[in-house]
mmCIF file as Biopython writes it, N, C-alpha, C and O atoms, coordinates in Angstrom:
data_model
#
loop_
_atom_site.group_PDB
_atom_site.id
_atom_site.type_symbol
_atom_site.label_atom_id
_atom_site.label_alt_id
_atom_site.label_comp_id
_atom_site.label_asym_id
_atom_site.label_entity_id
_atom_site.label_seq_id
_atom_site.pdbx_PDB_ins_code
_atom_site.Cartn_x
_atom_site.Cartn_y
_atom_site.Cartn_z
_atom_site.occupancy
_atom_site.B_iso_or_equiv
_atom_site.auth_seq_id
_atom_site.auth_asym_id
_atom_site.pdbx_PDB_model_num
ATOM 1   N N  . ALA A ? 1  ? 98.975  94.935 100.439 1.0 0.0 1  A 1 
ATOM 2   C CA . ALA A ? 1  ? 99.902  95.996 100.761 1.0 0.0 1  A 1 
ATOM 3   C C  . ALA A ? 1  ? 101.264 95.393 101.094 1.0 0.0 1  A 1 
ATOM 4   O O  . ALA A ? 1  ? 101.351 94.314 101.679 1.0 0.0 1  A 1 
ATOM 5   N N  . ARG A ? 2  ? 102.303 96.088 100.722 1.0 0.0 2  A 1 
ATOM 6   C CA . ARG A ? 2  ? 103.659 95.576 100.901 1.0 0.0 2  A 1 
ATOM 7   C C  . ARG A ? 2  ? 104.003 95.353 102.376 1.0 0.0 2  A 1 
ATOM 8   O O  . ARG A ? 2  ? 104.675 94.375 102.701 1.0 0.0 2  A 1 
ATOM 9   N N  . TYR A ? 3  ? 103.560 96.233 103.272 1.0 0.0 3  A 1 
ATOM 10  C CA . TYR A ? 3  ? 103.916 96.087 104.683 1.0 0.0 3  A 1 
ATOM 11  C C  . TYR A ? 3  ? 103.322 94.823 105.297 1.0 0.0 3  A 1 
ATOM 12  O O  . TYR A ? 3  ? 103.831 94.332 106.305 1.0 0.0 3  A 1 
ATOM 13  N N  . MET A ? 4  ? 102.256 94.291 104.707 1.0 0.0 4  A 1 
ATOM 14  C CA . MET A ? 4  ? 101.649 93.075 105.244 1.0 0.0 4  A 1 
ATOM 15  C C  . MET A ? 4  ? 102.506 91.847 104.944 1.0 0.0 4  A 1 
ATOM 16  O O  . MET A ? 4  ? 102.328 90.806 105.575 1.0 0.0 4  A 1 
ATOM 17  N N  . CYS A ? 5  ? 103.426 91.952 103.995 1.0 0.0 5  A 1 
ATOM 18  C CA . CYS A ? 5  ? 104.278 90.829 103.614 1.0 0.0 5  A 1 
ATOM 19  C C  . CYS A ? 5  ? 105.658 90.905 104.252 1.0 0.0 5  A 1 
ATOM 20  O O  . CYS A ? 5  ? 106.432 89.952 104.162 1.0 0.0 5  A 1 
ATOM 21  N N  . CYS A ? 6  ? 105.970 91.993 104.877 1.0 0.0 6  A 1 
ATOM 22  C CA . CYS A ? 6  ? 107.282 92.198 105.469 1.0 0.0 6  A 1 
ATOM 23  C C  . CYS A ? 6  ? 107.507 91.189 106.598 1.0 0.0 6  A 1 
ATOM 24  O O  . CYS A ? 6  ? 106.644 91.022 107.460 1.0 0.0 6  A 1 
ATOM 25  N N  . ARG A ? 7  ? 108.644 90.529 106.596 1.0 0.0 7  A 1 
ATOM 26  C CA . ARG A ? 7  ? 108.932 89.489 107.583 1.0 0.0 7  A 1 
ATOM 27  C C  . ARG A ? 7  ? 108.909 90.035 109.010 1.0 0.0 7  A 1 
ATOM 28  O O  . ARG A ? 7  ? 108.343 89.401 109.900 1.0 0.0 7  A 1 
ATOM 29  N N  . SER A ? 8  ? 109.514 91.197 109.241 1.0 0.0 8  A 1 
ATOM 30  C CA . SER A ? 8  ? 109.560 91.729 110.606 1.0 0.0 8  A 1 
ATOM 31  C C  . SER A ? 8  ? 108.157 92.096 111.090 1.0 0.0 8  A 1 
ATOM 32  O O  . SER A ? 8  ? 107.840 91.909 112.264 1.0 0.0 8  A 1 
ATOM 33  N N  . PHE A ? 9  ? 107.321 92.613 110.202 1.0 0.0 9  A 1 
ATOM 34  C CA . PHE A ? 9  ? 105.948 92.948 110.585 1.0 0.0 9  A 1 
ATOM 35  C C  . PHE A ? 9  ? 105.152 91.682 110.879 1.0 0.0 9  A 1 
ATOM 36  O O  . PHE A ? 9  ? 104.370 91.643 111.829 1.0 0.0 9  A 1 
ATOM 37  N N  . THR A ? 10 ? 105.349 90.651 110.068 1.0 0.0 10 A 1 
ATOM 38  C CA . THR A ? 10 ? 104.673 89.374 110.289 1.0 0.0 10 A 1 
ATOM 39  C C  . THR A ? 10 ? 105.095 88.773 111.625 1.0 0.0 10 A 1 
ATOM 40  O O  . THR A ? 10 ? 104.253 88.272 112.371 1.0 0.0 10 A 1 
ATOM 41  N N  . GLU A ? 11 ? 106.381 88.818 111.934 1.0 0.0 11 A 1 
ATOM 42  C CA . GLU A ? 11 ? 106.870 88.304 113.216 1.0 0.0 11 A 1 
ATOM 43  C C  . GLU A ? 11 ? 106.303 89.112 114.378 1.0 0.0 11 A 1 
ATOM 44  O O  . GLU A ? 11 ? 105.966 88.548 115.419 1.0 0.0 11 A 1 
ATOM 45  N N  . TYR A ? 12 ? 106.197 90.419 114.210 1.0 0.0 12 A 1 
ATOM 46  C CA . TYR A ? 12 ? 105.620 91.284 115.238 1.0 0.0 12 A 1 
ATOM 47  C C  . TYR A ? 12 ? 104.179 90.869 115.532 1.0 0.0 12 A 1 
ATOM 48  O O  . TYR A ? 12 ? 103.787 90.758 116.694 1.0 0.0 12 A 1 
ATOM 49  N N  . LEU A ? 13 ? 103.404 90.645 114.495 1.0 0.0 13 A 1 
ATOM 50  C CA . LEU A ? 13 ? 102.014 90.223 114.688 1.0 0.0 13 A 1 
ATOM 51  C C  . LEU A ? 13 ? 101.940 88.860 115.365 1.0 0.0 13 A 1 
ATOM 52  O O  . LEU A ? 13 ? 101.083 88.641 116.221 1.0 0.0 13 A 1 
ATOM 53  N N  . GLN A ? 14 ? 102.824 87.945 114.994 1.0 0.0 14 A 1 
ATOM 54  C CA . GLN A ? 14 ? 102.851 86.627 115.626 1.0 0.0 14 A 1 
ATOM 55  C C  . GLN A ? 14 ? 103.168 86.748 117.109 1.0 0.0 14 A 1 
ATOM 56  O O  . GLN A ? 14 ? 102.567 86.050 117.925 1.0 0.0 14 A 1 
ATOM 57  N N  . ASN A ? 15 ? 104.095 87.615 117.467 1.0 0.0 15 A 1 
ATOM 58  C CA . ASN A ? 15 ? 104.444 87.819 118.872 1.0 0.0 15 A 1 
ATOM 59  C C  . ASN A ? 15 ? 103.279 88.383 119.670 1.0 0.0 15 A 1 
ATOM 60  O O  . ASN A ? 15 ? 103.173 88.142 120.872 1.0 0.0 15 A 1 
ATOM 61  N N  . LEU A ? 16 ? 102.409 89.131 119.008 1.0 0.0 16 A 1 
ATOM 62  C CA . LEU A ? 16 ? 101.217 89.665 119.670 1.0 0.0 16 A 1 
ATOM 63  C C  . LEU A ? 16 ? 100.097 88.635 119.754 1.0 0.0 16 A 1 
ATOM 64  O O  . LEU A ? 16 ? 99.096  88.857 120.435 1.0 0.0 16 A 1 
ATOM 65  N N  . GLY A ? 17 ? 100.261 87.516 119.066 1.0 0.0 17 A 1 
ATOM 66  C CA . GLY A ? 17 ? 99.238  86.479 119.067 1.0 0.0 17 A 1 
ATOM 67  C C  . GLY A ? 17 ? 98.152  86.699 118.026 1.0 0.0 17 A 1 
ATOM 68  O O  . GLY A ? 17 ? 97.075  86.109 118.112 1.0 0.0 17 A 1 
ATOM 69  N N  . VAL A ? 18 ? 98.431  87.548 117.043 1.0 0.0 18 A 1 
ATOM 70  C CA . VAL A ? 18 ? 97.456  87.830 115.989 1.0 0.0 18 A 1 
ATOM 71  C C  . VAL A ? 18 ? 97.494  86.693 114.973 1.0 0.0 18 A 1 
ATOM 72  O O  . VAL A ? 18 ? 98.552  86.365 114.437 1.0 0.0 18 A 1 
ATOM 73  N N  . GLU A ? 19 ? 96.323  86.091 114.709 1.0 0.0 19 A 1 
ATOM 74  C CA . GLU A ? 19 ? 96.239  85.037 113.710 1.0 0.0 19 A 1 
ATOM 75  C C  . GLU A ? 19 ? 96.105  85.669 112.335 1.0 0.0 19 A 1 
ATOM 76  O O  . GLU A ? 19 ? 95.294  86.573 112.133 1.0 0.0 19 A 1 
ATOM 77  N N  . ARG A ? 20 ? 96.896  85.196 111.404 1.0 0.0 20 A 1 
ATOM 78  C CA . ARG A ? 20 ? 96.891  85.750 110.048 1.0 0.0 20 A 1 
ATOM 79  C C  . ARG A ? 20 ? 96.174  84.792 109.117 1.0 0.0 20 A 1 
ATOM 80  O O  . ARG A ? 20 ? 96.465  83.596 109.092 1.0 0.0 20 A 1 
ATOM 81  N N  . MET A ? 21 ? 95.238  85.326 108.356 1.0 0.0 21 A 1 
ATOM 82  C CA . MET A ? 21 ? 94.510  84.523 107.384 1.0 0.0 21 A 1 
ATOM 83  C C  . MET A ? 21 ? 95.185  84.672 106.026 1.0 0.0 21 A 1 
ATOM 84  O O  . MET A ? 21 ? 95.528  85.780 105.613 1.0 0.0 21 A 1 
ATOM 85  N N  . GLU A ? 22 ? 95.370  83.564 105.343 1.0 0.0 22 A 1 
ATOM 86  C CA . GLU A ? 22 ? 95.961  83.586 104.010 1.0 0.0 22 A 1 
ATOM 87  C C  . GLU A ? 22 ? 94.844  83.598 102.977 1.0 0.0 22 A 1 
ATOM 88  O O  . GLU A ? 22 ? 93.936  82.769 103.027 1.0 0.0 22 A 1 
ATOM 89  N N  . TRP A ? 23 ? 94.912  84.537 102.045 1.0 0.0 23 A 1 
ATOM 90  C CA . TRP A ? 23 ? 93.991  84.523 100.918 1.0 0.0 23 A 1 
ATOM 91  C C  . TRP A ? 23 ? 94.579  85.301 99.759  1.0 0.0 23 A 1 
ATOM 92  O O  . TRP A ? 23 ? 95.537  86.060 99.907  1.0 0.0 23 A 1 
ATOM 93  N N  . ARG A ? 24 ? 93.976  85.089 98.608  1.0 0.0 24 A 1 
ATOM 94  C CA . ARG A ? 24 ? 94.451  85.771 97.408  1.0 0.0 24 A 1 
ATOM 95  C C  . ARG A ? 24 ? 94.210  87.265 97.531  1.0 0.0 24 A 1 
ATOM 96  O O  . ARG A ? 24 ? 93.354  87.707 98.298  1.0 0.0 24 A 1 
ATOM 97  N N  . ALA A ? 25 ? 94.966  88.031 96.775  1.0 0.0 25 A 1 
ATOM 98  C CA . ALA A ? 25 ? 94.827  89.488 96.820  1.0 0.0 25 A 1 
ATOM 99  C C  . ALA A ? 25 ? 93.453  89.937 96.339  1.0 0.0 25 A 1 
ATOM 100 O O  . ALA A ? 25 ? 92.911  90.923 96.837  1.0 0.0 25 A 1 
ATOM 101 N N  . VAL A ? 26 ? 92.890  89.221 95.377  1.0 0.0 26 A 1 
ATOM 102 C CA . VAL A ? 26 ? 91.572  89.574 94.851  1.0 0.0 26 A 1 
ATOM 103 C C  . VAL A ? 26 ? 90.674  88.354 94.982  1.0 0.0 26 A 1 
ATOM 104 O O  . VAL A ? 26 ? 90.855  87.364 94.273  1.0 0.0 26 A 1 
ATOM 105 N N  . SER A ? 27 ? 89.710  88.427 95.883  1.0 0.0 27 A 1 
ATOM 106 C CA . SER A ? 27 ? 88.781  87.325 96.078  1.0 0.0 27 A 1 
ATOM 107 C C  . SER A ? 27 ? 87.434  87.878 96.501  1.0 0.0 27 A 1 
ATOM 108 O O  . SER A ? 27 ? 87.320  88.474 97.572  1.0 0.0 27 A 1 
ATOM 109 N N  . PRO A ? 28 ? 86.414  87.692 95.681  1.0 0.0 28 A 1 
ATOM 110 C CA . PRO A ? 28 ? 85.089  88.210 96.041  1.0 0.0 28 A 1 
ATOM 111 C C  . PRO A ? 28 ? 84.447  87.442 97.192  1.0 0.0 28 A 1 
ATOM 112 O O  . PRO A ? 28 ? 83.474  87.912 97.781  1.0 0.0 28 A 1 
ATOM 113 N N  . ASP A ? 29 ? 84.984  86.258 97.522  1.0 0.0 29 A 1 
ATOM 114 C CA . ASP A ? 29 ? 84.373  85.425 98.550  1.0 0.0 29 A 1 
ATOM 115 C C  . ASP A ? 29 ? 84.798  85.790 99.963  1.0 0.0 29 A 1 
ATOM 116 O O  . ASP A ? 29 ? 84.132  85.406 100.925 1.0 0.0 29 A 1 
ATOM 117 N N  . LEU A ? 30 ? 85.882  86.516 100.104 1.0 0.0 30 A 1 
ATOM 118 C CA . LEU A ? 30 ? 86.390  86.827 101.431 1.0 0.0 30 A 1 
ATOM 119 C C  . LEU A ? 30 ? 86.218  88.306 101.737 1.0 0.0 30 A 1 
ATOM 120 O O  . LEU A ? 30 ? 86.600  89.171 100.949 1.0 0.0 30 A 1 
ATOM 121 N N  . ASN A ? 31 ? 85.644  88.572 102.882 1.0 0.0 31 A 1 
ATOM 122 C CA . ASN A ? 31 ? 85.414  89.941 103.306 1.0 0.0 31 A 1 
ATOM 123 C C  . ASN A ? 31 ? 85.933  90.062 104.734 1.0 0.0 31 A 1 
ATOM 124 O O  . ASN A ? 31 ? 85.345  89.455 105.630 1.0 0.0 31 A 1 
ATOM 125 N N  . PRO A ? 32 ? 86.996  90.808 104.994 1.0 0.0 32 A 1 
ATOM 126 C CA . PRO A ? 32 ? 87.569  90.889 106.335 1.0 0.0 32 A 1 
ATOM 127 C C  . PRO A ? 32 ? 86.590  91.395 107.384 1.0 0.0 32 A 1 
ATOM 128 O O  . PRO A ? 32 ? 86.696  91.018 108.551 1.0 0.0 32 A 1 
ATOM 129 N N  . VAL A ? 33 ? 85.650  92.233 106.999 1.0 0.0 33 A 1 
ATOM 130 C CA . VAL A ? 33 ? 84.684  92.753 107.969 1.0 0.0 33 A 1 
ATOM 131 C C  . VAL A ? 33 ? 83.776  91.633 108.459 1.0 0.0 33 A 1 
ATOM 132 O O  . VAL A ? 33 ? 83.434  91.595 109.641 1.0 0.0 33 A 1 
ATOM 133 N N  . GLU A ? 34 ? 83.382  90.729 107.582 1.0 0.0 34 A 1 
ATOM 134 C CA . GLU A ? 34 ? 82.551  89.598 107.990 1.0 0.0 34 A 1 
ATOM 135 C C  . GLU A ? 34 ? 83.301  88.726 108.994 1.0 0.0 34 A 1 
ATOM 136 O O  . GLU A ? 34 ? 82.715  88.257 109.970 1.0 0.0 34 A 1 
ATOM 137 N N  . HIS A ? 35 ? 84.591  88.510 108.759 1.0 0.0 35 A 1 
ATOM 138 C CA . HIS A ? 35 ? 85.397  87.729 109.698 1.0 0.0 35 A 1 
ATOM 139 C C  . HIS A ? 35 ? 85.438  88.419 111.064 1.0 0.0 35 A 1 
ATOM 140 O O  . HIS A ? 35 ? 85.357  87.759 112.100 1.0 0.0 35 A 1 
ATOM 141 N N  . LEU A ? 36 ? 85.563  89.733 111.062 1.0 0.0 36 A 1 
ATOM 142 C CA . LEU A ? 36 ? 85.577  90.494 112.310 1.0 0.0 36 A 1 
ATOM 143 C C  . LEU A ? 36 ? 84.267  90.315 113.071 1.0 0.0 36 A 1 
ATOM 144 O O  . LEU A ? 36 ? 84.285  90.079 114.279 1.0 0.0 36 A 1 
ATOM 145 N N  . TRP A ? 37 ? 83.135  90.422 112.385 1.0 0.0 37 A 1 
ATOM 146 C CA . TRP A ? 37 ? 81.838  90.274 113.053 1.0 0.0 37 A 1 
ATOM 147 C C  . TRP A ? 37 ? 81.668  88.877 113.638 1.0 0.0 37 A 1 
ATOM 148 O O  . TRP A ? 37 ? 81.116  88.726 114.727 1.0 0.0 37 A 1 
ATOM 149 N N  . ILE A ? 38 ? 82.134  87.860 112.927 1.0 0.0 38 A 1 
ATOM 150 C CA . ILE A ? 38 ? 82.059  86.490 113.449 1.0 0.0 38 A 1 
ATOM 151 C C  . ILE A ? 38 ? 82.903  86.371 114.708 1.0 0.0 38 A 1 
ATOM 152 O O  . ILE A ? 38 ? 82.454  85.795 115.699 1.0 0.0 38 A 1 
ATOM 153 N N  . SER A ? 39 ? 84.118  86.907 114.685 1.0 0.0 39 A 1 
ATOM 154 C CA . SER A ? 39 ? 85.003  86.842 115.853 1.0 0.0 39 A 1 
ATOM 155 C C  . SER A ? 39 ? 84.406  87.579 117.039 1.0 0.0 39 A 1 
ATOM 156 O O  . SER A ? 39 ? 84.461  87.085 118.165 1.0 0.0 39 A 1 
ATOM 157 N N  . LEU A ? 40 ? 83.838  88.749 116.804 1.0 0.0 40 A 1 
ATOM 158 C CA . LEU A ? 40 ? 83.215  89.506 117.891 1.0 0.0 40 A 1 
ATOM 159 C C  . LEU A ? 40 ? 82.003  88.775 118.438 1.0 0.0 40 A 1 
ATOM 160 O O  . LEU A ? 40 ? 81.756  88.798 119.644 1.0 0.0 40 A 1 
ATOM 161 N N  . GLY A ? 41 ? 81.247  88.130 117.570 1.0 0.0 41 A 1 
ATOM 162 C CA . GLY A ? 41 ? 80.090  87.355 118.013 1.0 0.0 41 A 1 
ATOM 163 C C  . GLY A ? 41 ? 80.497  86.204 118.907 1.0 0.0 41 A 1 
ATOM 164 O O  . GLY A ? 41 ? 79.838  85.938 119.913 1.0 0.0 41 A 1 
ATOM 165 N N  . VAL A ? 42 ? 81.571  85.517 118.558 1.0 0.0 42 A 1 
ATOM 166 C CA . VAL A ? 42 ? 82.067  84.409 119.375 1.0 0.0 42 A 1 
ATOM 167 C C  . VAL A ? 42 ? 82.503  84.924 120.738 1.0 0.0 42 A 1 
ATOM 168 O O  . VAL A ? 42 ? 82.189  84.309 121.757 1.0 0.0 42 A 1 
ATOM 169 N N  . LEU A ? 43 ? 83.219  86.039 120.774 1.0 0.0 43 A 1 
ATOM 170 C CA . LEU A ? 43 ? 83.655  86.612 122.052 1.0 0.0 43 A 1 
ATOM 171 C C  . LEU A ? 43 ? 82.462  87.008 122.914 1.0 0.0 43 A 1 
ATOM 172 O O  . LEU A ? 43 ? 82.485  86.816 124.129 1.0 0.0 43 A 1 
ATOM 173 N N  . TYR A ? 44 ? 81.427  87.554 122.299 1.0 0.0 44 A 1 
ATOM 174 C CA . TYR A ? 44 ? 80.230  87.976 123.034 1.0 0.0 44 A 1 
ATOM 175 C C  . TYR A ? 44 ? 79.525  86.768 123.646 1.0 0.0 44 A 1 
ATOM 176 O O  . TYR A ? 44 ? 79.085  86.823 124.795 1.0 0.0 44 A 1 
ATOM 177 N N  . VAL A ? 45 ? 79.416  85.688 122.892 1.0 0.0 45 A 1 
ATOM 178 C CA . VAL A ? 45 ? 78.749  84.479 123.383 1.0 0.0 45 A 1 
ATOM 179 C C  . VAL A ? 45 ? 79.538  83.858 124.530 1.0 0.0 45 A 1 
ATOM 180 O O  . VAL A ? 45 ? 78.945  83.335 125.474 1.0 0.0 45 A 1 
ATOM 181 N N  . LEU A ? 46 ? 80.863  83.909 124.462 1.0 0.0 46 A 1 
ATOM 182 C CA . LEU A ? 46 ? 81.696  83.299 125.493 1.0 0.0 46 A 1 
ATOM 183 C C  . LEU A ? 46 ? 81.668  84.069 126.810 1.0 0.0 46 A 1 
ATOM 184 O O  . LEU A ? 46 ? 81.975  83.506 127.861 1.0 0.0 46 A 1 
ATOM 185 N N  . GLU A ? 47 ? 81.303  85.345 126.763 1.0 0.0 47 A 1 
ATOM 186 C CA . GLU A ? 47 ? 81.295  86.139 127.998 1.0 0.0 47 A 1 
ATOM 187 C C  . GLU A ? 47 ? 80.019  86.014 128.746 1.0 0.0 47 A 1 
ATOM 188 O O  . GLU A ? 47 ? 79.862  86.623 129.804 1.0 0.0 47 A 1 
#
């Protein structure tokens, strides 16, 4: 999506501390939901 490439939006996310993953627009190997579940699992284990 175009808004994901906008410099001001990218800077806004960086200021919030959001880590941005770089990947191709079309990749069958990457699934954002799987990344979310891994991140939530790590947070759960740490608590």
